[in-house]
Phi, psi and omega in degrees: 000134171228121182227131174281124178255340177184172172239154183229139175258009176288150181298319186266351179056245182276010169091183182269167191297318183291355186260157180255132178229349184233130189221153180230130176294129191268344184202172175086192184301328184255025179306136179078003169296136182250137177241135176248126177251128183198162175276122174288324177215186183299337184241353190244124172258135180226170171218153175223159180218162179207150174260159178306141006269023170069031177273334183236126183247149177296162171294151178296135177254125181292135183242312185221140175237010181237031180276140167288162182278059176228159186293142172258178176209169179209167175216130178254128179273180186292345178265001179089003175287140182246130178251126188239136176232139183207165176269128181275143192287327189287315184231008180059032169289165178260115183259156182219144168208158180246136172256105180282135183256122181209127177054038175084008183234139174260127181241121184280146173276179170287160182278134174248152179261121178281311179218123183247016179246148182056206180239146194223134188219163166052059184282160169226152183215147170207170178237129182271182186289346177268355181096358176287143173264142178233139177230136169239154180196173176265119185249122181262120177266109186290337179282330180263349184056043183221154175258140180233145169278119179248154174224147172216161174226165179227132179258001182235039175063031172094004178290316176231152182231121180055229180267011179119179188290342177272359177270116181283357179087198183260130176276129177260348181232172185261005178099125181213181181286342177198158172196149177220148186218161175212138178258138171223154182242119172232102187309134009260028186241147162266128176253135171243109175269144181204151166262146187221114178070011180074008186243347182206155172245123187216179176207158166230155182223159179220136177282146186303326183273359184253171179238357182244131177285140178288165184295159181294140172237132181272136175266317184196147175238142181200181183265352186205073176247116180243241182265004183274064173216161180203136179242148179211158181247133180275166179296333179264025168068047170243148172257127172249148177219134181243144185195165180273145166264198180298320176206052185198165175256122188242156182213140172225162186219142181239127185262011183102342179235319184211165180265147173288176168288182183270126175261135171260116183267334179201141178267056175210144180293121185279156172246123175051059180287147174215177192216140174217128173276124176241114185052045176069010177256128179284126173250131178253134179238137187192167174257154175232121182287126179243003180167178182300125181056038180221105177241104179280133184272137180227166167218157177211162181224154178275124182211129178063031176087002178210162178276140182284165178303133181300145181241135176303133183285321181242114186297332181265020180223080185202176172299153181291147178283330175212140174226126178235134165264130183242125178235109187298332183268358184278156177293327172242101191296313182265134176225123183282136178225038185294307182292325179293324178290333181280322186278176184260008179298134183284142168060040181242008178251099183196164173275130187295337182276331179257347186057030182223153172298306168212161182213300188262167179306134180078357166297149184221149167247122180254124179242115188237143179221154175287348181228155176297148179220157183235005186218144172232128176252108189242125176245122180251138172279330174232124178279142178288147177230133171087343184265165174225146180232159170250150178254131189218149170230160181276118184261011177108320180239356179174178180277127181259125179277139178215162174257124180306148181304322182275002176111167181297143177217123185247037177057042189242020175215155189299315175223134178223128171260102192258120173274113176288313174224159191298327175201177183294329178293341183265001176300145183302136180292337181267004176291121185235160172289151174207169179269127169234117182053043176068020176241121185267110184215174162277116187250142161249129179250127175252111191244132182286128177253331177228130186299141177279135171281325167239118186278143177287150173230134185265153173246314179209134180221116180221178170245043183253123177276182178269067183288135176194175180056059185282135170241135181228136174233000000 
């Protein structure tokens, strides 16, 4: 299932990887209700919720109107209460509020300030087994021109933090050009994982009964580690962490005493990797860049001591299974361009007799998939001029003409991410597979209605969006 629940004009959308934006109520009458926390715009945080099977979502409820255009985060406890931390727009203080859950309704508290000195970004939050709240974040010291990972806690459910809003908390790092952090709880310790200066992934931990954080332990060193990492705890008390290598997706695991060796899950640089333990098995979810503004989503799992071959996460968001250029006047009317449409080579998607993607009236471009799709990402080396096309799908008894959800497109711009329908659930119910050149697929036909004076030529055509900032529950 793929369903659009809203759009966001915020720069970060669903936020960076170490942060939480998607939550599930774990028990009680409303068990499995899901809540999504996100910025509706640069200053506004909202939330929506849905019950299984998650086809219908509540209207967005306004939560915050003074957020800076930086990512927020949240943590949901076992009672369904949601704790939210964000950067405030006026002075870049770190703000906090609690959404208390009662009788199926979330009610927000007033906003408290966690840290009101300097500027504060990229928070993480959790609640330990004693009920204390912990926050980590990136703290910029303007006098040192450096970023530090800071931590604070609250013993009164977020009313006060440390020694007050003028207390910057405890520094876990020595200051670098960048840093990002995430908190996880594996009893009896709080772990703070962080990237520091883009060169290493490390952590420090503190026992619940202690007041001093233990010394830094390095997880991995590299030349380019930023916010693309995520840690999670399994039901059998293991910590897993996923992160990028130089050109690979990497994973390590901690059993409470020692770290495993390094697992390579994919030999491709990941986009926004995240991790979820399902029945104590680590599943990794991530994007793989296949072209400009195209991140295909995959998942893989650890089995038998190694990660399995990656599987596309969304069946309707991948390269096309078949692509045909059709020229009615050519000696060979159909010409396959499937591999050319998938790769990034410039100007290689065309019919060899016309040297065009399409050109004259009744020329067609056929885009076929084994699964329904709702988006086309089209990159042209030459934009069409003067022509018009119709968009069509096979409705069982003939080709049905439709106007794409994102508006008419006549192959007249270099790159277009075209929404055919708003999401996969909105694809026409009468859209059926049919045979085109003896290939049975779900087809979209783009048919020339007015001849092009300058014919378009394609470079890459897929149904892959620019997927990133993945959240998994």
